[in-house]
C-alpha positions as CSV (number, residue, x, y, z in Angstrom):
1,P,0.5,12.6,12.9
2,R,-2.1,9.8,13.4
3,S,-5.1,11.8,12.4
4,T,-3.4,13.0,9.2
5,L,-2.9,9.4,8.0
6,F,-6.6,8.6,7.9
7,P,-7.5,10.4,4.6
8,Y,-4.8,8.4,2.8
9,T,-5.8,4.9,3.7
10,T,-8.9,3.2,2.6
11,L,-10.8,-0.1,2.7
12,F,-11.7,-1.8,-0.5
13,R,-13.7,-4.9,-1.3
14,S,-13.6,-7.1,-4.3
15,A,-14.8,-10.6,-5.2
16,A,-11.3,-11.8,-4.1
17,G,-11.4,-10.3,-0.6
18,R,-11.0,-7.2,1.5
19,G,-7.9,-5.1,2.2
20,S,-6.3,-1.7,2.7
21,A,-4.9,0.7,0.2
22,V,-3.0,4.0,0.1
23,L,-4.5,6.8,-1.9
24,F,-2.6,9.3,-4.0
25,E,-3.5,11.9,-6.7
26,I,-1.8,12.6,-10.0
27,D,-3.0,15.4,-12.3
28,G,-6.3,15.7,-10.5
29,E,-7.1,12.0,-10.8
30,Q,-7.4,9.7,-7.7
31,W,-5.3,6.5,-7.6
32,G,-4.6,3.9,-5.1
33,I,-1.9,1.3,-4.4
34,T,-2.4,-2.0,-2.6
35,A,-1.3,-5.6,-2.4
36,A,-2.0,-7.7,-5.5
37,H,-2.9,-10.8,-3.6
38,V,-6.0,-9.2,-2.2
39,I,-7.3,-8.0,-5.5
40,D,-6.2,-11.2,-7.2
41,H,-7.5,-11.2,-10.9
42,V,-10.5,-9.0,-10.3
43,R,-10.7,-5.9,-12.6
44,K,-13.2,-3.8,-10.7
45,I,-13.1,-3.1,-6.9
46,R,-15.3,-1.0,-4.5
47,V,-13.3,1.5,-2.5
48,R,-14.7,2.9,0.7
49,Q,-13.5,5.9,2.8
50,G,-15.7,6.5,5.8
51,R,-19.2,6.8,4.4
52,K,-18.0,7.6,0.8
53,A,-17.7,4.7,-1.6
54,E,-17.0,4.3,-5.3
55,F,-15.8,1.9,-7.9
56,A,-12.2,1.7,-9.1
57,V,-10.5,-0.1,-12.0
58,V,-7.4,-2.1,-11.5
59,M,-4.8,-0.7,-13.9
60,L,-1.7,-2.8,-12.9
61,R,-1.0,-5.9,-10.9
62,D,2.3,-7.6,-10.3
63,F,2.0,-10.8,-8.3
64,R,5.8,-11.4,-8.0
65,A,6.1,-8.1,-6.1
66,D,2.6,-8.3,-4.7
67,I,1.7,-4.7,-5.8
68,A,-1.4,-3.4,-7.6
69,I,-2.4,0.0,-8.7
70,F,-6.0,1.1,-9.2
71,K,-7.8,4.2,-10.5
72,C,-10.9,5.6,-8.7
73,L,-13.8,6.4,-11.0
74,G,-16.4,8.3,-9.0
75,G,-14.6,11.4,-7.6
76,R,-16.0,10.8,-4.0
77,V,-13.0,9.1,-2.4
78,K,-10.2,11.7,-1.9
79,G,-6.7,11.7,-0.4
80,S,-3.1,12.1,-1.4
81,A,-0.5,10.5,0.7
82,R,2.9,12.1,0.9
83,F,5.6,9.6,-0.1
84,Y,9.0,9.3,1.3
85,H,11.8,10.4,-1.0
86,G,15.2,10.1,0.6
87,P,18.0,7.7,1.5
88,P,17.0,4.0,2.3
89,V,15.0,3.7,5.5
90,K,17.2,2.6,8.4
91,I,16.8,-0.2,10.9
92,E,15.3,1.1,14.1
93,S,13.4,3.9,12.4
94,P,10.1,4.5,14.1
95,C,7.0,3.8,12.0
96,L,3.2,3.6,12.0
97,M,1.2,1.0,10.1
98,V,-2.3,2.0,9.1
99,G,-4.8,-0.5,7.8
100,N,-8.1,-2.3,8.2
101,H,-7.6,-5.2,10.6
102,F,-9.5,-8.3,9.5
103,G,-11.1,-6.2,6.7
104,Y,-13.7,-4.6,9.0
105,F,-12.1,-2.1,11.4
106,S,-11.1,1.0,9.4
107,N,-7.9,2.8,10.1
108,I,-6.3,0.9,12.9
109,V,-2.9,2.3,13.6
110,T,-0.1,0.3,15.2
111,R,3.3,1.6,16.1
112,G,6.7,-0.1,15.8
113,R,10.0,0.2,14.1
114,V,11.9,-1.0,11.0
115,V,13.7,-4.2,12.2
116,W,15.0,-5.6,8.9
117,T,15.8,-4.5,5.4
118,S,16.8,-6.5,2.3
119,G,18.3,-3.6,0.5
120,K,17.8,-5.4,-2.8
121,R,15.3,-7.9,-4.3
122,A,14.7,-10.7,-1.9
123,E,15.5,-14.2,-3.1
124,W,11.9,-15.3,-2.6
125,F,10.2,-12.1,-3.7
126,D,10.6,-9.9,-6.7
127,A,11.1,-6.7,-4.8
128,P,13.3,-5.4,-2.0
129,L,11.6,-5.6,1.4
130,L,11.5,-3.8,4.7
131,G,10.6,-5.7,7.9
132,T,8.7,-4.1,10.7
133,D,7.5,-5.2,14.1
134,C,4.2,-3.2,13.6
135,L,1.3,-5.5,14.3
136,A,-0.4,-6.6,11.0
137,S,-3.4,-8.9,10.5
138,P,-5.5,-10.1,7.6
139,G,-7.0,-6.9,6.1
140,N,-3.8,-4.9,6.6
141,S,-2.4,-6.1,3.3
142,G,-2.0,-3.1,1.0
143,G,-2.1,-0.5,3.7
144,G,0.7,1.9,4.3
145,L,3.7,2.0,6.5
146,F,4.4,5.7,7.5
147,D,7.4,7.3,9.0
148,A,7.3,9.6,12.0
149,S,6.6,12.6,9.7
150,G,3.6,11.0,8.2
151,R,5.2,10.1,4.8
152,C,4.4,6.7,3.3
153,V,7.6,4.6,3.2
154,G,6.0,1.3,2.0
155,I,3.0,-0.9,1.3
156,T,2.3,-3.9,3.5
157,V,2.3,-7.2,1.7
158,T,2.6,-10.0,4.2
159,S,3.2,-10.8,7.9
160,T,4.4,-13.8,9.9
161,P,2.8,-15.4,13.0
162,S,5.8,-14.2,15.0
163,G,4.8,-10.6,14.4
164,L,7.2,-9.5,11.6
165,S,5.4,-7.6,8.8
166,F,7.0,-7.2,5.3
167,V,6.6,-4.0,3.3
168,V,7.6,-3.1,-0.3
169,P,9.4,0.2,-0.1
170,I,7.9,3.2,-1.9
171,S,11.3,4.2,-3.2
172,W,11.5,1.0,-5.2
173,L,8.2,1.8,-6.9
174,G,9.4,5.2,-8.2
175,F,6.7,7.4,-6.9
176,D,8.9,10.5,-7.2
177,T,8.3,10.6,-11.0
178,G,4.6,9.8,-11.1
179,V,2.5,6.8,-11.6
180,F,3.7,5.9,-15.1
181,S,7.2,5.3,-13.8
182,I,5.6,2.7,-11.7
183,F,4.1,1.0,-14.8
184,R,7.6,1.0,-16.3
185,R,9.4,-0.1,-13.1
186,V,7.2,-2.9,-11.9
187,S,7.5,-5.9,-14.1
188,S,3.8,-6.7,-14.3
189,Y,1.9,-9.7,-15.6
190,S,-0.9,-7.5,-16.9
191,Y,-1.4,-3.9,-17.9
192,D,-5.2,-3.5,-17.8
193,F,-5.6,-0.2,-19.6
């Protein structure tokens, strides 16, 4: 499903840096989810998808779980990822990571498997985590981890020099009931709306 993942991942740029994001749609409005550390405290970002670009406003950021949600403003960037709703992702599950390596190369896909899961909030992180051996580099932060069916199972938040990448599971964020359940579920430092 590699080609079907491209419309759902995008590159964004802010004063704080560059990163990846996963796009989704709710009630005809375009939203995105990414890693909070890339957006930092910036309120407005520029989202690019191929040759299309527009501004977006950061609506939520939670630095303890390293997740941020933004709302696209221009109507040019489109895409709606399918999110995984099911039992917890199992170790050895095949996966694909999509992102913008080093913030320049759009939609690089790496293949791997889930190699670790915390099952609950990690001691050093305010969210449960999945570990994968998919190769991630700077610029991949905020991009999606997809299962073999092309459903987004998590958002990439960090990686180690040894090649282990950490992902916040979509199931923890509550995407099955819409974006406002995310606002309630994620304990955020700032609601910007």
